[in-house]
All heavy atoms as a GROMACS GRO file, in nm:
protein
  539
    1MET      N    1  10.154  10.267  11.467
    1MET     CA    2  10.226  10.329  11.360
    1MET      C    3  10.189  10.263  11.228
    1MET      O    4  10.159  10.146  11.229
    1MET     CB    5  10.376  10.325  11.382
    1MET     CG    6  10.418  10.415  11.497
    1MET     SD    7  10.597  10.437  11.507
    1MET     CE    8  10.649  10.284  11.571
    2PRO      N    9  10.194  10.337  11.120
    2PRO     CA   10  10.165  10.278  10.994
    2PRO      C   11  10.247  10.149  10.964
    2PRO      O   12  10.367  10.143  10.996
    2PRO     CB   13  10.201  10.384  10.892
    2PRO     CG   14  10.183  10.514  10.967
    2PRO     CD   15  10.228  10.479  11.103
    3GLY      N   16  10.185  10.047  10.915
    3GLY     CA   17  10.253   9.923  10.881
    3GLY      C   18  10.263   9.821  10.995
    3GLY      O   19  10.305   9.713  10.974
    4GLU      N   20  10.217   9.860  11.116
    4GLU     CA   21  10.231   9.765  11.225
    4GLU      C   22  10.102   9.685  11.234
    4GLU      O   23  10.000   9.720  11.186
    4GLU     CB   24  10.249   9.846  11.360
    4GLU     CG   25  10.380   9.910  11.371
    4GLU     CD   26  10.408   9.959  11.511
    4GLU    OE1   27  10.322  10.005  11.582
    4GLU    OE2   28  10.530   9.943  11.549
    5LYS      N   29  10.124   9.567  11.289
    5LYS     CA   30  10.012   9.476  11.325
    5LYS      C   31  10.014   9.462  11.475
    5LYS      O   32  10.112   9.434  11.539
    5LYS     CB   33  10.020   9.342  11.255
    5LYS     CG   34  10.014   9.358  11.104
    5LYS     CD   35  10.011   9.221  11.036
    5LYS     CE   36  10.000   9.244  10.886
    5LYS     NZ   37   9.983   9.124  10.811
    6LEU      N   38   9.889   9.477  11.532
    6LEU     CA   39   9.875   9.479  11.681
    6LEU      C   40   9.759   9.399  11.725
    6LEU      O   41   9.668   9.371  11.645
    6LEU     CB   42   9.848   9.624  11.726
    6LEU     CG   43   9.937   9.738  11.676
    6LEU    CD1   44   9.877   9.870  11.716
    6LEU    CD2   45  10.076   9.721  11.739
    7ASN      N   46   9.770   9.349  11.847
    7ASN     CA   47   9.649   9.303  11.920
    7ASN      C   48   9.601   9.420  12.000
    7ASN      O   49   9.679   9.491  12.067
    7ASN     CB   50   9.686   9.189  12.015
    7ASN     CG   51   9.702   9.058  11.950
    7ASN    OD1   52   9.638   9.037  11.843
    7ASN    ND2   53   9.789   8.974  11.998
    8VAL      N   54   9.471   9.455  11.984
    8VAL     CA   55   9.420   9.574  12.051
    8VAL      C   56   9.294   9.534  12.130
    8VAL      O   57   9.232   9.434  12.111
    8VAL     CB   58   9.383   9.688  11.952
    8VAL    CG1   59   9.503   9.732  11.876
    8VAL    CG2   60   9.274   9.644  11.858
    9ARG      N   61   9.264   9.623  12.226
    9ARG     CA   62   9.134   9.613  12.304
    9ARG      C   63   9.056   9.740  12.275
    9ARG      O   64   9.100   9.850  12.306
    9ARG     CB   65   9.169   9.604  12.454
    9ARG     CG   66   9.045   9.587  12.541
    9ARG     CD   67   9.072   9.555  12.683
    9ARG     NE   68   9.196   9.614  12.736
    9ARG     CZ   69   9.201   9.723  12.812
    9ARG    NH1   70   9.092   9.789  12.837
    9ARG    NH2   71   9.316   9.772  12.859
   10ILE      N   72   8.943   9.723  12.211
   10ILE     CA   73   8.859   9.836  12.180
   10ILE      C   74   8.788   9.886  12.309
   10ILE      O   75   8.729   9.804  12.381
   10ILE     CB   76   8.754   9.799  12.070
   10ILE    CG1   77   8.825   9.761  11.943
   10ILE    CG2   78   8.655   9.915  12.046
   10ILE    CD1   79   8.737   9.717  11.832
   11ILE      N   80   8.803  10.019  12.332
   11ILE     CA   81   8.745  10.072  12.455
   11ILE      C   82   8.633  10.158  12.427
   11ILE      O   83   8.549  10.192  12.516
   11ILE     CB   84   8.850  10.150  12.542
   11ILE    CG1   85   8.915  10.259  12.451
   11ILE    CG2   86   8.957  10.055  12.590
   11ILE    CD1   87   9.009  10.351  12.531
   12LYS      N   88   8.612  10.209  12.299
   12LYS     CA   89   8.497  10.290  12.261
   12LYS      C   90   8.471  10.263  12.104
   12LYS      O   91   8.563  10.267  12.032
   12LYS     CB   92   8.529  10.438  12.284
   12LYS     CG   93   8.408  10.527  12.251
   12LYS     CD   94   8.442  10.669  12.262
   12LYS     CE   95   8.471  10.717  12.406
   12LYS     NZ   96   8.491  10.864  12.416
   13SER      N   97   8.346  10.234  12.075
   13SER     CA   98   8.309  10.214  11.937
   13SER      C   99   8.194  10.305  11.897
   13SER      O  100   8.085  10.302  11.959
   13SER     CB  101   8.266  10.068  11.927
   13SER     OG  102   8.236  10.040  11.786
   14LYS      N  103   8.218  10.390  11.800
   14LYS     CA  104   8.120  10.484  11.746
   14LYS      C  105   8.096  10.448  11.598
   14LYS      O  106   8.162  10.369  11.540
   14LYS     CB  107   8.167  10.628  11.763
   14LYS     CG  108   8.197  10.666  11.911
   14LYS     CD  109   8.067  10.682  11.983
   14LYS     CE  110   8.089  10.727  12.122
   14LYS     NZ  111   7.971  10.752  12.198
   15LYS      N  112   7.997  10.517  11.541
   15LYS     CA  113   7.968  10.493  11.393
   15LYS      C  114   8.090  10.528  11.309
   15LYS      O  115   8.120  10.456  11.216
   15LYS     CB  116   7.847  10.574  11.350
   15LYS     CG  117   7.719  10.522  11.389
   15LYS     CD  118   7.608  10.607  11.332
   15LYS     CE  119   7.472  10.552  11.375
   15LYS     NZ  120   7.362  10.629  11.319
   16ALA      N  121   8.158  10.638  11.335
   16ALA     CA  122   8.262  10.690  11.242
   16ALA      C  123   8.403  10.648  11.296
   16ALA      O  124   8.501  10.662  11.217
   16ALA     CB  125   8.254  10.840  11.242
   17TYR      N  126   8.417  10.597  11.417
   17TYR     CA  127   8.554  10.568  11.460
   17TYR      C  128   8.544  10.469  11.585
   17TYR      O  129   8.444  10.448  11.641
   17TYR     CB  130   8.629  10.697  11.500
   17TYR     CG  131   8.581  10.757  11.626
   17TYR    CD1  132   8.638  10.734  11.749
   17TYR    CD2  133   8.476  10.852  11.622
   17TYR    CE1  134   8.587  10.792  11.866
   17TYR    CE2  135   8.426  10.914  11.732
   17TYR     CZ  136   8.484  10.887  11.859
   17TYR     OH  137   8.435  10.948  11.968
   18ALA      N  138   8.665  10.421  11.616
   18ALA     CA  139   8.674  10.337  11.737
   18ALA      C  140   8.805  10.386  11.810
   18ALA      O  141   8.900  10.429  11.747
   18ALA     CB  142   8.685  10.191  11.702
   19GLU      N  143   8.808  10.372  11.944
   19GLU     CA  144   8.925  10.392  12.013
   19GLU      C  145   8.972  10.262  12.078
   19GLU      O  146   8.889  10.181  12.120
   19GLU     CB  147   8.900  10.496  12.135
   19GLU     CG  148   8.872  10.632  12.080
   19GLU     CD  149   8.839  10.731  12.193
   19GLU    OE1  150   8.874  10.705  12.310
   19GLU    OE2  151   8.786  10.837  12.165
   20ALA      N  152   9.100  10.244  12.074
   20ALA     CA  153   9.156  10.116  12.124
   20ALA      C  154   9.284  10.134  12.196
   20ALA      O  155   9.353  10.233  12.178
   20ALA     CB  156   9.168  10.018  12.011
   21ILE      N  157   9.320  10.038  12.271
   21ILE     CA  158   9.452  10.033  12.343
   21ILE      C  159   9.532   9.918  12.281
   21ILE      O  160   9.482   9.808  12.274
   21ILE     CB  161   9.435  10.009  12.492
   21ILE    CG1  162   9.359  10.132  12.553
   21ILE    CG2  163   9.566   9.990  12.559
   21ILE    CD1  164   9.323  10.114  12.701
   22ALA      N  165   9.655   9.946  12.240
   22ALA     CA  166   9.741   9.848  12.185
   22ALA      C  167   9.788   9.760  12.302
   22ALA      O  168   9.845   9.807  12.400
   22ALA     CB  169   9.860   9.907  12.109
   23GLU      N  170   9.765   9.630  12.294
   23GLU     CA  171   9.808   9.542  12.395
   23GLU      C  172   9.934   9.458  12.363
   23GLU      O  173  10.005   9.420  12.454
   23GLU     CB  174   9.694   9.445  12.437
   23GLU     CG  175   9.580   9.524  12.499
   23GLU     CD  176   9.476   9.436  12.560
   23GLU    OE1  177   9.454   9.322  12.518
   23GLU    OE2  178   9.408   9.485  12.656
   24ASP      N  179   9.958   9.442  12.233
   24ASP     CA  180  10.070   9.358  12.196
   24ASP      C  181  10.106   9.400  12.048
   24ASP      O  182  10.017   9.407  11.962
   24ASP     CB  183  10.044   9.215  12.205
   24ASP     CG  184  10.164   9.128  12.180
   24ASP    OD1  185  10.276   9.172  12.215
   24ASP    OD2  186  10.150   9.017  12.125
   25VAL      N  187  10.232   9.423  12.024
   25VAL     CA  188  10.283   9.453  11.888
   25VAL      C  189  10.326   9.321  11.828
   25VAL      O  190  10.416   9.250  11.874
   25VAL     CB  191  10.406   9.548  11.889
   25VAL    CG1  192  10.454   9.573  11.740
   25VAL    CG2  193  10.365   9.680  11.950
   26ILE      N  194  10.251   9.276  11.717
   26ILE     CA  195  10.284   9.153  11.648
   26ILE      C  196  10.390   9.176  11.545
   26ILE      O  197  10.487   9.099  11.537
   26ILE     CB  198  10.151   9.098  11.583
   26ILE    CG1  199  10.048   9.071  11.692
   26ILE    CG2  200  10.185   8.976  11.504
   26ILE    CD1  201   9.908   9.044  11.639
   27VAL      N  202  10.374   9.277  11.460
   27VAL     CA  203  10.476   9.314  11.361
   27VAL      C  204  10.498   9.465  11.381
   27VAL      O  205  10.414   9.549  11.369
   27VAL     CB  206  10.423   9.289  11.219
   27VAL    CG1  207  10.521   9.337  11.120
   27VAL    CG2  208  10.390   9.145  11.202
   28ALA      N  209  10.623   9.496  11.419
   28ALA     CA  210  10.663   9.631  11.452
   28ALA      C  211  10.709   9.709  11.322
   28ALA      O  212  10.757   9.647  11.228
   28ALA     CB  213  10.778   9.636  11.550
   29SER      N  214  10.684   9.838  11.319
   29SER     CA  215  10.726   9.930  11.214
   29SER      C  216  10.881   9.927  11.214
   29SER      O  217  10.949   9.916  11.326
   29SER     CB  218  10.673  10.064  11.233
   29SER     OG  219  10.738  10.160  11.154
   30ASP      N  220  10.941   9.947  11.103
   30ASP     CA  221  11.090   9.964  11.095
   30ASP      C  222  11.133  10.092  11.170
   30ASP      O  223  11.247  10.105  11.205
   30ASP     CB  224  11.135   9.973  10.958
   30ASP     CG  225  11.120   9.839  10.880
   30ASP    OD1  226  11.116   9.738  10.944
   30ASP    OD2  227  11.121   9.842  10.754
   31GLU      N  228  11.041  10.189  11.191
   31GLU     CA  229  11.071  10.313  11.255
   31GLU      C  230  11.063  10.300  11.409
   31GLU      O  231  11.099  10.392  11.479
   31GLU     CB  232  10.982  10.419  11.204
   31GLU     CG  233  10.996  10.446  11.061
   31GLU     CD  234  10.908  10.560  11.004
   31GLU    OE1  235  10.864  10.642  11.086
   31GLU    OE2  236  10.884  10.563  10.886
   32ARG      N  237  11.006  10.195  11.462
   32ARG     CA  238  10.986  10.180  11.604
   32ARG      C  239  11.123  10.152  11.667
   32ARG      O  240  11.204  10.080  11.619
   32ARG     CB  241  10.890  10.066  11.637
   32ARG     CG  242  10.869  10.038  11.784
   32ARG     CD  243  10.774   9.925  11.808
   32ARG     NE  244  10.636   9.970  11.782
   32ARG     CZ  245  10.552  10.020  11.874
   32ARG    NH1  246  10.603  10.042  11.998
   32ARG    NH2  247  10.432  10.057  11.836
   33ARG      N  248  11.139  10.209  11.787
   33ARG     CA  249  11.258  10.183  11.866
   33ARG      C  250  11.215  10.153  12.013
   33ARG      O  251  11.102  10.190  12.048
   33ARG     CB  252  11.362  10.291  11.859
   33ARG     CG  253  11.316  10.420  11.920
   33ARG     CD  254  11.422  10.532  11.908
   33ARG     NE  255  11.385  10.638  11.990
   33ARG     CZ  256  11.446  10.752  11.988
   33ARG    NH1  257  11.551  10.772  11.909
   33ARG    NH2  258  11.414  10.846  12.067
   34ASP      N  259  11.299  10.100  12.093
   34ASP     CA  260  11.266  10.074  12.232
   34ASP      C  261  11.245  10.204  12.306
   34ASP      O  262  11.328  10.299  12.282
   34ASP     CB  263  11.379   9.992  12.299
   34ASP     CG  264  11.384   9.851  12.249
   34ASP    OD1  265  11.284   9.800  12.202
   34ASP    OD2  266  11.496   9.793  12.250
   35PRO      N  267  11.146  10.212  12.392
   35PRO     CA  268  11.123  10.339  12.467
   35PRO      C  269  11.240  10.362  12.560
   35PRO      O  270  11.303  10.272  12.616
   35PRO     CB  271  10.994  10.316  12.541
   35PRO     CG  272  10.979  10.171  12.543
   35PRO     CD  273  11.048  10.113  12.425
   36ARG      N  274  11.273  10.494  12.580
   36ARG     CA  275  11.380  10.529  12.675
   36ARG      C  276  11.339  10.502  12.812
   36ARG      O  277  11.417  10.465  12.897
   36ARG     CB  278  11.412  10.676  12.656
   36ARG     CG  279  11.487  10.701  12.523
   36ARG     CD  280  11.522  10.854  12.519
   36ARG     NE  281  11.402  10.942  12.521
   36ARG     CZ  282  11.337  10.989  12.413
   36ARG    NH1  283  11.376  10.952  12.291
   36ARG    NH2  284  11.237  11.065  12.424
   37ASP      N  285  11.208  10.518  12.846
   37ASP     CA  286  11.157  10.494  12.983
   37ASP      C  287  11.014  10.440  12.973
   37ASP      O  288  10.924  10.518  12.958
   37ASP     CB  289  11.162  10.630  13.060
   37ASP     CG  290  11.131  10.605  13.207
   37ASP    OD1  291  11.082  10.496  13.245
   37ASP    OD2  292  11.154  10.701  13.283
   38SER      N  293  11.000  10.310  12.976
   38SER     CA  294  10.871  10.252  12.958
   38SER      C  295  10.770  10.285  13.067
   38SER      O  296  10.649  10.277  13.042
   38SER     CB  297  10.883  10.094  12.949
   38SER     OG  298  10.943  10.045  13.064
   39GLU      N  299  10.813  10.330  13.180
   39GLU     CA  300  10.718  10.373  13.286
   39GLU      C  301  10.639  10.499  13.241
   39GLU      O  302  10.533  10.515  13.295
   39GLU     CB  303  10.790  10.404  13.417
   39GLU     CG  304  10.846  10.281  13.483
   39GLU     CD  305  10.907  10.312  13.619
   39GLU    OE1  306  10.862  10.409  13.686
   39GLU    OE2  307  11.004  10.244  13.654
   40PHE      N  308  10.695  10.575  13.154
   40PHE     CA  309  10.630  10.695  13.113
   40PHE      C  310  10.576  10.690  12.970
   40PHE      O  311  10.546  10.788  12.907
   40PHE     CB  312  10.719  10.820  13.125
   40PHE     CG  313  10.758  10.840  13.275
   40PHE    CD1  314  10.881  10.804  13.319
   40PHE    CD2  315  10.668  10.900  13.357
   40PHE    CE1  316  10.914  10.826  13.450
   40PHE    CE2  317  10.697  10.923  13.494
   40PHE     CZ  318  10.822  10.882  13.539
   41LEU      N  319  10.567  10.572  12.913
   41LEU     CA  320  10.526  10.553  12.772
   41LEU      C  321  10.385  10.606  12.752
   41LEU      O  322  10.357  10.666  12.644
   41LEU     CB  323  10.534  10.406  12.735
   41LEU     CG  324  10.519  10.375  12.583
   41LEU    CD1  325  10.616  10.462  12.501
   41LEU    CD2  326  10.543  10.229  12.556
   42ALA      N  327  10.295  10.592  12.845
   42ALA     CA  328  10.157  10.638  12.830
   42ALA      C  329  10.152  10.794  12.822
   42ALA      O  330  10.069  10.847  12.749
   42ALA     CB  331  10.068  10.591  12.943
   43THR      N  332  10.242  10.863  12.890
   43THR     CA  333  10.241  11.007  12.886
   43THR      C  334  10.338  11.063  12.786
   43THR      O  335  10.335  11.188  12.764
   43THR     CB  336  10.268  11.061  13.033
   43THR    OG1  337  10.393  11.014  13.073
   43THR    CG2  338  10.157  11.022  13.126
   44SER      N  339  10.426  10.984  12.735
   44SER     CA  340  10.525  11.029  12.642
   44SER      C  341  10.542  10.922  12.528
   44SER      O  342  10.642  10.864  12.513
   44SER     CB  343  10.663  11.048  12.710
   44SER     OG  344  10.754  11.092  12.619
   45PRO      N  345  10.430  10.904  12.450
   45PRO     CA  346  10.433  10.797  12.348
   45PRO      C  347  10.532  10.820  12.235
   45PRO      O  348  10.570  10.730  12.164
   45PRO     CB  349  10.288  10.798  12.300
   45PRO     CG  350  10.238  10.935  12.326
   45PRO     CD  351  10.304  10.978  12.451
   46TRP      N  352  10.574  10.947  12.212
   46TRP     CA  353  10.661  10.974  12.101
   46TRP      C  354  10.802  10.916  12.120
   46TRP      O  355  10.880  10.910  12.028
   46TRP     CB  356  10.668  11.129  12.073
   46TRP     CG  357  10.539  11.183  12.039
   46TRP    CD1  358  10.457  11.259  12.126
   46TRP    CD2  359  10.467  11.168  11.913
   46TRP    NE1  360  10.338  11.290  12.051
   46TRP    CE2  361  10.341  11.239  11.931
   46TRP    CE3  362  10.496  11.099  11.796
   46TRP    CZ2  363  10.254  11.242  11.822
   46TRP    CZ3  364  10.402  11.108  11.695
   46TRP    CH2  365  10.288  11.176  11.709
   47GLN      N  366  10.837  10.877  12.241
   47GLN     CA  367  10.970  10.824  12.265
   47GLN      C  368  11.008  10.695  12.194
   47GLN      O  369  11.121  10.655  12.193
   47GLN     CB  370  10.998  10.809  12.414
   47GLN     CG  371  10.908  10.704  12.478
   47GLN     CD  372  10.947  10.693  12.625
   47GLN    OE1  373  11.058  10.676  12.665
   47GLN    NE2  374  10.838  10.691  12.716
   48ILE      N  375  10.909  10.632  12.128
   48ILE     CA  376  10.934  10.511  12.053
   48ILE      C  377  10.974  10.538  11.907
   48ILE      O  378  10.999  10.445  11.829
   48ILE     CB  379  10.821  10.410  12.060
   48ILE    CG1  380  10.698  10.468  11.992
   48ILE    CG2  381  10.792  10.360  12.199
   48ILE    CD1  382  10.580  10.370  11.973
   49LEU      N  383  10.980  10.671  11.872
   49LEU     CA  384  11.021  10.710  11.734
   49LEU      C  385  11.152  10.788  11.743
   49LEU      O  386  11.180  10.859  11.834
   49LEU     CB  387  10.910  10.797  11.677
   49LEU     CG  388  10.777  10.733  11.651
   49LEU    CD1  389  10.681  10.840  11.606
   49LEU    CD2  390  10.785  10.631  11.547
   50SER      N  391  11.223  10.782  11.628
   50SER     CA  392  11.333  10.880  11.617
   50SER      C  393  11.279  11.019  11.600
   50SER      O  394  11.155  11.035  11.572
   50SER     CB  395  11.416  10.844  11.488
   50SER     OG  396  11.339  10.869  11.377
   51THR      N  397  11.360  11.117  11.619
   51THR     CA  398  11.316  11.255  11.609
   51THR      C  399  11.258  11.285  11.467
   51THR      O  400  11.153  11.344  11.456
   51THR     CB  401  11.431  11.356  11.638
   51THR    OG1  402  11.480  11.333  11.769
   51THR    CG2  403  11.386  11.502  11.630
   52GLU      N  404  11.324  11.233  11.366
   52GLU     CA  405  11.274  11.255  11.226
   52GLU      C  406  11.139  11.188  11.210
   52GLU      O  407  11.045  11.249  11.146
   52GLU     CB  408  11.372  11.194  11.134
   52GLU     CG  409  11.337  11.210  10.986
   52GLU     CD  410  11.434  11.152  10.891
   52GLU    OE1  411  11.551  11.136  10.924
   52GLU    OE2  412  11.398  11.120  10.777
   53SER      N  413  11.118  11.061  11.253
   53SER     CA  414  10.992  10.995  11.239
   53SER      C  415  10.879  11.066  11.319
   53SER      O  416  10.770  11.074  11.281
   53SER     CB  417  11.006  10.852  11.285
   53SER     OG  418  11.095  10.782  11.208
   54GLU      N  419  10.921  11.116  11.441
   54GLU     CA  420  10.823  11.190  11.525
   54GLU      C  421  10.770  11.310  11.449
   54GLU      O  422  10.652  11.342  11.445
   54GLU     CB  423  10.882  11.231  11.651
   54GLU     CG  424  10.798  11.315  11.740
   54GLU     CD  425  10.869  11.359  11.871
   54GLU    OE1  426  10.966  11.306  11.904
   54GLU    OE2  427  10.816  11.454  11.927
   55GLN      N  428  10.866  11.387  11.389
   55GLN     CA  429  10.827  11.507  11.315
   55GLN      C  430  10.734  11.481  11.200
   55GLN      O  431  10.635  11.544  11.171
   55GLN     CB  432  10.947  11.584  11.272
   55GLN     CG  433  11.026  11.651  11.388
   55GLN     CD  434  11.157  11.704  11.349
   55GLN    OE1  435  11.208  11.685  11.240
   55GLN    NE2  436  11.215  11.785  11.441
   56LYS      N  437  10.768  11.369  11.122
   56LYS     CA  438  10.680  11.326  11.007
   56LYS      C  439  10.540  11.291  11.061
   56LYS      O  440  10.442  11.329  10.992
   56LYS     CB  441  10.746  11.208  10.939
   56LYS     CG  442  10.867  11.241  10.853
   56LYS     CD  443  10.914  11.111  10.789
   56LYS     CE  444  11.044  11.133  10.717
   56LYS     NZ  445  11.094  11.007  10.662
   57ALA      N  446  10.534  11.214  11.168
   57ALA     CA  447  10.404  11.173  11.221
   57ALA      C  448  10.323  11.293  11.268
   57ALA      O  449  10.198  11.298  11.236
   57ALA     CB  450  10.423  11.071  11.334
   58LYS      N  451  10.379  11.387  11.333
   58LYS     CA  452  10.310  11.508  11.383
   58LYS      C  453  10.268  11.592  11.267
   58LYS      O  454  10.153  11.645  11.268
   58LYS     CB  455  10.400  11.586  11.482
   58LYS     CG  456  10.414  11.513  11.613
   58LYS     CD  457  10.500  11.598  11.717
   58LYS     CE  458  10.509  11.528  11.846
   58LYS     NZ  459  10.591  11.602  11.939
   59LEU      N  460  10.348  11.604  11.164
   59LEU     CA  461  10.305  11.680  11.045
   59LEU      C  462  10.187  11.616  10.978
   59LEU      O  463  10.098  11.683  10.938
   59LEU     CB  464  10.425  11.694  10.951
   59LEU     CG  465  10.400  11.780  10.823
   59LEU    CD1  466  10.356  11.920  10.853
   59LEU    CD2  467  10.521  11.780  10.734
   60ALA      N  468  10.189  11.484  10.968
   60ALA     CA  469  10.074  11.413  10.910
   60ALA      C  470   9.949  11.435  10.983
   60ALA      O  471   9.838  11.455  10.928
   60ALA     CB  472  10.106  11.263  10.900
   61ILE      N  473   9.956  11.440  11.123
   61ILE     CA  474   9.838  11.467  11.204
   61ILE      C  475   9.786  11.607  11.178
   61ILE      O  476   9.662  11.625  11.161
   61ILE     CB  477   9.874  11.451  11.354
   61ILE    CG1  478   9.897  11.299  11.386
   61ILE    CG2  479   9.758  11.503  11.446
   61ILE    CD1  480   9.957  11.279  11.523
   62VAL      N  481   9.875  11.705  11.176
   62VAL     CA  482   9.835  11.845  11.147
   62VAL      C  483   9.769  11.852  11.010
   62VAL      O  484   9.664  11.921  10.993
   62VAL     CB  485   9.951  11.938  11.158
   62VAL    CG1  486   9.921  12.079  11.114
   62VAL    CG2  487  10.003  11.940  11.305
   63ARG      N  488   9.820  11.789  10.910
   63ARG     CA  489   9.765  11.793  10.778
   63ARG      C  490   9.629  11.724  10.774
   63ARG      O  491   9.533  11.773  10.708
   63ARG     CB  492   9.854  11.728  10.679
   63ARG     CG  493   9.975  11.812  10.640
   63ARG     CD  494  10.057  11.753  10.530
   63ARG     NE  495  10.159  11.841  10.491
   63ARG     CZ  496  10.282  11.812  10.464
   63ARG    NH1  497  10.318  11.682  10.461
   63ARG    NH2  498  10.371  11.899  10.424
   64GLU      N  499   9.613  11.613  10.847
   64GLU     CA  500   9.489  11.540  10.850
   64GLU      C  501   9.373  11.629  10.909
   64GLU      O  502   9.259  11.618  10.864
   64GLU     CB  503   9.503  11.413  10.934
   64GLU     CG  504   9.377  11.329  10.937
   64GLU     CD  505   9.394  11.197  11.009
   64GLU    OE1  506   9.512  11.149  11.023
   64GLU    OE2  507   9.294  11.146  11.070
   65ILE      N  508   9.407  11.705  11.006
   65ILE     CA  509   9.298  11.792  11.066
   65ILE      C  510   9.293  11.928  11.003
   65ILE      O  511   9.232  12.018  11.055
   65ILE     CB  512   9.316  11.800  11.216
   65ILE    CG1  513   9.451  11.860  11.265
   65ILE    CG2  514   9.294  11.660  11.285
   65ILE    CD1  515   9.463  11.884  11.413
   66ASN      N  516   9.366  11.943  10.895
   66ASN     CA  517   9.358  12.064  10.802
   66ASN      C  518   9.403  12.190  10.873
   66ASN      O  519   9.340  12.294  10.852
   66ASN     CB  520   9.216  12.082  10.748
   66ASN     CG  521   9.172  11.961  10.658
   66ASN    OD1  522   9.251  11.919  10.576
   66ASN    ND2  523   9.056  11.915  10.680
   67LEU      N  524   9.508  12.184  10.952
   67LEU     CA  525   9.557  12.303  11.014
   67LEU      C  526   9.660  12.370  10.919
   67LEU      O  527   9.692  12.485  10.944
   67LEU     CB  528   9.624  12.274  11.152
   67LEU     CG  529   9.523  12.234  11.262
   67LEU    CD1  530   9.595  12.206  11.392
   67LEU    CD2  531   9.423  12.344  11.284
   68ILE      N  532   9.718  12.296  10.827
   68ILE     CA  533   9.804  12.357  10.727
   68ILE      C  534   9.772  12.306  10.593
   68ILE      O  535   9.704  12.208  10.567
   68ILE     CB  536   9.955  12.330  10.755
   68ILE    CG1  537   9.984  12.180  10.754
   68ILE    CG2  538   9.991  12.391  10.887
   68ILE    CD1  539  10.134  12.148  10.759
   0.00000   0.00000   0.00000
């Protein structure tokens, strides 16, 4: 999330982007909350955000890929 500092493991590196897995949160965002069910965090990553923060993040993604 914006403002966070993480330890990551890069799994794919291309010219224009890289993909990584967050392994440890060093500095958490003020918007982060504990997951409701950590067993399903990989398939339900939005559970670490409040509903309002989730909606803002999803809107930013849609705007970034120019769908609106």
